[in-house]
TIPA-698800 format. One record per residue (C-alpha): residue number from 1; residue in one letter; chain; x, y, z. Coordinates in pm, whole numbers, plus 50000, padded with zeros to 5 digits. Each point is the difference from the previous one (the first is absolute). Example, Ala and Ser with C-alpha at 12.3 -4.5 7.8 and 13.67 -1.06 7.14 Angstrom:
BEGIN
ATOM     n   res   chain      c1      c2      c3
ATOM     1     a       A   51230   49550   50780
ATOM     2     s       A   50137   50344   49934
This chain:
BEGIN
ATOM     n   res   chain      c1      c2      c3
ATOM     1     m       A   67914   06131   78658
ATOM     2     r       A   50083   50291   50229
ATOM     3     l       A   49630   50092   50029
ATOM     4     f       A   49910   49641   50092
ATOM     5     t       A   50272   49989   50265
ATOM     6     g       A   49881   50330   50146
ATOM     7     l       A   49638   49882   50008
ATOM     8     a       A   50096   49668   50161
ATOM     9     a       A   50204   50179   50266
ATOM    10     g       A   49711   50238   50067
ATOM    11     v       A   49754   49716   50042
ATOM    12     l       A   50236   49821   50239
ATOM    13     l       A   50052   50315   50205
ATOM    14     m       A   49626   50066   50021
ATOM    15     g       A   49941   49645   50120
ATOM    16     f       A   50281   50028   50252
ATOM    17     g       A   49863   50332   50126
ATOM    18     a       A   49653   49851   50044
ATOM    19     a       A   50149   49710   50194
ATOM    20     l       A   50176   50243   50232
ATOM    21     a       A   49687   50208   50049
ATOM    22     q       A   49783   49701   50094
ATOM    23     p       A   50198   49748   50203
ATOM    24     a       A   49828   49663   50002
ATOM    25     v       A   49845   49900   50331
ATOM    26     p       A   49982   49623   50034
ATOM    27     g       A   49635   49906   50040
ATOM    28     a       A   49870   50334   49871
ATOM    29     e       A   49769   49814   49765
ATOM    30     l       A   49797   49891   50306
ATOM    31     l       A   49869   50354   50041
ATOM    32     p       A   49731   50089   49747
ATOM    33     q       A   50047   50294   49766
ATOM    34     g       A   49837   50322   50108
ATOM    35     a       A   50057   50357   50109
ATOM    36     g       A   50239   49993   50293
ATOM    37     r       A   50163   49664   49924
ATOM    38     d       A   50341   50144   49912
ATOM    39     t       A   49999   50219   50311
ATOM    40     t       A   49895   49702   50212
ATOM    41     l       A   50283   49791   49859
ATOM    42     r       A   50254   50276   50053
ATOM    43     v       A   49900   50087   50356
ATOM    44     c       A   49882   49669   50142
ATOM    45     t       A   50252   49757   49855
ATOM    46     g       A   50280   50169   50190
ATOM    47     c       A   49886   49779   50288
ATOM    48     h       A   49744   49756   49858
ATOM    49     a       A   50006   49765   49703
ATOM    50     p       A   49689   50029   49782
ATOM    51     d       A   49880   49655   50114
ATOM    52     v       A   49991   50128   50359
ATOM    53     i       A   49782   50293   49892
ATOM    54     v       A   49769   49782   49791
ATOM    55     g       A   49983   49729   50266
ATOM    56     r       A   49904   50237   50279
ATOM    57     v       A   49666   49898   50142
ATOM    58     q       A   49806   50324   50002
ATOM    59     k       A   49775   49953   50299
ATOM    60     s       A   50132   50198   50293
ATOM    61     a       A   50068   50347   49859
ATOM    62     p       A   49909   50194   49687
ATOM    63     w       A   50278   50064   49749
ATOM    64     p       A   50035   50372   50081
ATOM    65     d       A   50075   49908   50363
ATOM    66     v       A   50246   49729   49894
ATOM    67     v       A   50183   50235   49762
ATOM    68     q       A   50016   50274   50264
ATOM    69     a       A   50138   49749   50252
ATOM    70     m       A   50277   49913   49754
ATOM    71     v       A   50084   50369   49956
ATOM    72     d       A   50006   50036   50378
ATOM    73     k       A   50254   49714   50004
ATOM    74     g       A   50223   50170   49745
ATOM    75     a       A   49861   49947   49649
ATOM    76     e       A   50085   50311   49799
ATOM    77     a       A   49701   50144   49817
ATOM    78     t       A   49841   50340   49960
ATOM    79     p       A   49643   50048   50124
ATOM    80     e       A   49887   49989   49637
ATOM    81     e       A   50183   49670   49945
ATOM    82     v       A   49848   49856   50319
ATOM    83     a       A   49652   50086   49872
ATOM    84     l       A   50079   49857   49656
ATOM    85     i       A   50139   49675   50145
ATOM    86     a       A   49704   49956   50236
ATOM    87     a       A   49751   50060   49716
ATOM    88     y       A   50187   49757   49774
ATOM    89     l       A   50013   49725   50263
ATOM    90     k       A   49635   50051   50094
ATOM    91     k       A   49898   49947   49638
ATOM    92     a       A   50259   49739   49897
ATOM    93     l       A   49986   49794   50321
ATOM    94     p       A   49658   50062   50155
ATOM    95     e       A   49915   49922   50357
ATOM    96     t       A   49912   49640   50073
ATOM    97     p       A   49693   49954   50218
ATOM    98     a       A   50072   49845   50340
């Protein structure tokens, strides 16, 4: 019985720890899976809901320029994260022809 209780507690703690490590972002399911998605969610959803990102009409500026503009406005990301986010968005949400 003691072993079962210990195992159950361990499973609960692991689940709780995973929940703390990956806070749910409402609407995150709108962004397709791919390299850079988690970084995009972490950096970009500080100001924008995922539906705003997905709904952006990509006609006026390429994603790298858009991401850099957000950093210039205060988004906190390393140069490596900026490149990763821009590459992710370019692939996940490609430019729409005018």
